[in-house]
N, C-alpha and C positions, 0 to 999 in steps of 0.2 A: 730567391729565398722563400722557404715555406712559412706561411703565417700560422703560428701556433696559438693565437689568442683565443680561438674557439675550442681548444681542448685537443688532447692527443688523438682522438678518433678522427677528427676532421683533418688533422695534419697527416695522419696515416693515409686517409683517403686521397688527399692531394698528392702524396708521394706515389701511391698506386696509379693514379691518373697520369702523373708525369711519366712513370715507367711505361705505361701502356702506350702513351703517345710517342715515346722515343724508341721503344723496343723494335719497331720495324726497321728504323735506320741502323740501329746497332746490329740487328740480325742480318740485314743485307750486307753490311761491310764484313762481318765475320764470315758469312757464307762465301762471299767473293774471295776472302783471304784463304779459306779452306780449299776452295776449288782451285785457286792459283797454286797452292802448295801441292795439290794432287798432280796438276799438270807439270809443275816444275820438277817434282821428284821422278815422274814418269820419263820426262825428257832427259834428266840427268842419268837415269839408269841406262839409257841407250847411248849416251854420248860420252860418259865418263868425265873425269876432271878436265882433261884437255888443256892445250896450250893456246893462248891468245883467243882469237875468235872461233876456234875449233872448226875452221873452214867455212863458217857461215858468211853469206853475203849480208849487206847492211840491213835489208828489209826483214829477212827472217831473224836476224840477230835482235833487231829492235822489237819484233813481236815477242820473242822469248824474254827479252829484257823487261818489257812492260809487265808480263805475267809474273816474273820474279819480283819486281817492285811491288806489285799488288800483294803478293804473298808476304813479303818482308815488312812492308810499310803500313798496310791498312790497319792492323791492330793498334799501332801507335798513333795514327792520324785520327782514329775514331773520336777522341774527345772534341777536337776542333770541328770535325764533321757533324757531331751531334749538336754542339752549340749552334752551328750554322743552321742545322735542321730546325732548331727552335724558331729562328727568324723566319725560315721558309714556312713553318707551320702557322705562324701568326699572320702571314700575308698571302698565303695561297691555300687552295683546297684540292682534295681529290688527287687526280692523276697529275695535276700541275706540281704537287709537292715532289712526287717521284721524279718528274722530269727535271726539276730544278736541282735536286740532290744529285741526279745523274750528271748534270752539267758541272757541278762542283767536282765530282770524282773524275770526270773527263779532263777538266782543267788541271787537276792535281797530277794525273798521269801524263799530260802534255809536258809538264815541267820535267818529269823524270825521263820522258822520251828524248827531250832535248839533251839532257845529260847523257843519255844512252848513246847518242851520236858521238859525243866526246869520248865516252868509254870505249866505243868501237875503234875509234882512231888510235887511242892509247894502246888498246890490246893488239891491234894490227901492227903498230910500231914495235911493241914488245916482242911479238912473235917473229917479226923479221930480224930484229936485233939478235935475239938468242939463237935463231937458226943460223945466222951468219957468224956469230961469235958465242958459242955455247959457254965458254969460260966466263962470260960476263954475267950469266944468269944469277949466281949467288949475290953478286954485288948489286944487280938490279933489284933483287928481292929485298936486300938490306935497305936500298934507297926507298922502295915502296913503303916498307914499315916505318922508316924514319920520317918520311913526309907525312904519312897518316898519323903517326904519334905526335909529331910537332904540331900539326893542325889542331889536334884535340886540345892543345894547351893555349890556343890563341884566343884573343878577345872576340874575333869574328865568329869562331865556333860557339862561344858562350852567348853571344848576342842572338845568333840564330836559334840556339837551344832555348833561350828564354822565351822567344816568340812561340816556339812549338810547345813549351810547357805552360803557356798562359793563354788558354782559349778565350777567356773573357776579354783580355786586352786585344786579342786579334779581332774579336767581335766588334769592339768599339771602333777599331780602325776600318773594318770592312763595312761598317754601317754607312760609310761615306761613298761606297761604290754605287753607281747608278747605271741605268740602262738595261736593255734586254739581255745583254751578255754578262750581267752582273755576277751570276753564280759561277760561270766559266772563269771570269777574271779573278774571283776570290780563290777558286781552286788553283789557278796558275800561280797566283801570288803566294799562297801558302805553300804550294809545291816547291817553289824556288827557295823559300826559307828552309824547307825540309832538305832540299839538295845542299844548301849551304851548311846545314847542320850535319849531314851524314855522308857527304862525298868522300871524306877522308876514310871513313869506315869502309865504304864501297871500294875504295882504291885497293884495299887489301886483297880483293878478289883477283887482282892481276897476278899476285904472287901465289895464292893458294888455289886458284882455278875458279873460273866464273861459275861452273856447274858443280862446285863442291858443296853438296847439300849440308854437310856438317858445319862448314864455315858459314853458310847462309843462315842456318838456324842460330848459330852463336851470335852472329851480327844482328839478326832480328831481335834476339833477346836483349842484347846491349842497347839497341835503339829504343826498344819498348821501355826498358828500365830507366834509361837516361831521361826520357820524356815524361814518364808517369810517376816515378819514385821521388819522394821529397828530397832525397840526397842524390838525385840524378846528375846534377851539375858536378858534384864531387866525383861521382863514378866516371864521368867522361874524362876527367883529368887522370884518374887512376889507369884507365884504359890507355890514355896517351903515353903515360910513363911505361906501361907494359909493352906497348908497341915499340917504343924506343929501345927497350932492353932486348926485345926480339930482334930488332934491326942489328944490334951488336952481335947476336948469336948466329944469325942465319948463314953467314959465310962459312961457318964451321959446323953447321947442323943442317944440311940440305933437306932432311926429312921435314923441316918446317915449311918447305916451299913445294908442295905437291903439284902446283900448277906449272912449275918450271923444272920439275924433277927429270923429265926425259932429256931436256937440254943440258941439265947439269951432268947427267950420266954420260951424255955424248962428249962432254968437254973434259971428262976425267981421263 
């Protein structure tokens, strides 16, 4: 909290100093997000929406997945990262600050990489299922949206969202972390909370296509607003209801499933 007892001019100066101190961390995360979007869009242009893993082996898929998560998640994770950077700034100097913040970001991406392995298995299974039984694709798409929508309405989703929406509460918890790998552990811990908050939203990519840029942008906006808007918790429930409605529609509206469209057409 800024001390205003010495007049508005000193309060303004304190605010400017705080902005200057934190601007490098903000700038670094936003720059990484922009670069990740550039790479993601470039890759999507060459690959198209595609079915399942789009023929990628696990390692190249995970590399692309991490870039996608950086693009979609970094804007919304910035508040917690900046709060943690304040702790780093008080206890470290110079290059050490950058190293510690990099460890936090690396830990965060490790959590999403672990989820990426599960996503790869799910996508591979989806691909094999719809190739063997194309007629099942619309019902698979309906199940994907139903599961994603139902999860949005669960207490677990709301608990993870509260953690992501409360950087100061997270800071109090992370203050107990000790040791040389402290920042990495903080990043991993917060990353898994983010996974818990957003995995249902990411599941939708199974139905609409992993490299569907329009869907990625829409999901990134939902994630950003859920975490940063004061009515974000309510929005998450609205999105859940919308997904459940889409689940009821997709068996009769295959255009809602671009990631499965080729298989649907084959089954007609």
